N, C-alpha and C positions, 0 to 999 in steps of 0.2 A: 371295463374297469374305469372308475372315476378317480381323478387326481385333482384335488381341490385344496384351496387355502385362502388366506387373507393377509393383506399387507397392513401393518400397523405402524404409524397411525394411518387410518383409512383415507385413501386418496383414490379418486376415480381417474381413469384414463392412462394409468401407467402401463407400460408394455411388460408382460410377463412371459418369459421363455421357459419351456420345459426342455431340458437338455439331458441327453443320455451319453454315457461314456462308451465310445467305440474305439477299439484299438488304442486305448490310453489317452484319447483326446475327447473333449466335450463337443458334442454334435447337437445342433438345434433340431428338435423333433417337432415342435409345435409352438405357436405364439398366440397370445390373446391379450386383452386389456382388462384392467380392473374395473369393477362396477363402482359407483359412488361410495359404497360401504367398504371398499377395499378388497372385496372377494373376487376370486377367479376360479375357473374350472376348466379342466381338460378331460376329454373322454378318449381312452385308448381302446380302439376297436380291433386291432390286429390280433388274430389268434396266434398263440405261441405254444410251443410244446411244454408239457409238464417237465419240471426240473430246470427250466431255463432261469437264469438270473440276470437282472439288469440293474445298472447303477444310474440313478437319476438325480438331478438337482433342479432347482428353480432359480432363475436370475431375473431381477427386476431392473428395468431401464426407465429413465426419465430423460426425455429429449436426447435419446441415443446414448446416454451415459449410464453405465452400470452403477446402481445405488445400493443394491443388496443382493445377496446370494444365500440360498439355504445351504445347510450342510448336505452332503450327498447321502443317499439312502439306497439300500439294496432291496429290490423287489424280487421275490422268489415265486415262481409259478407252480402251483400245486394242481393236482388232478381235479 
């Protein structure tokens, strides 16, 4: 599964974290940096059972300080 987006205004080198809610707390699952056009991408390779639901969000950091966070979204796994 691909998980991608873009930071606006476009800034390269920002840290982007993909976080998943686990037992009510946000947990870091992966981290990457933005390209000069502000784009980022994560690939989720883990096989999960049909019917599973996960809540994700993306957090953007600049020099270690959170500067933006997406609304959370639910991903439901289908067959």
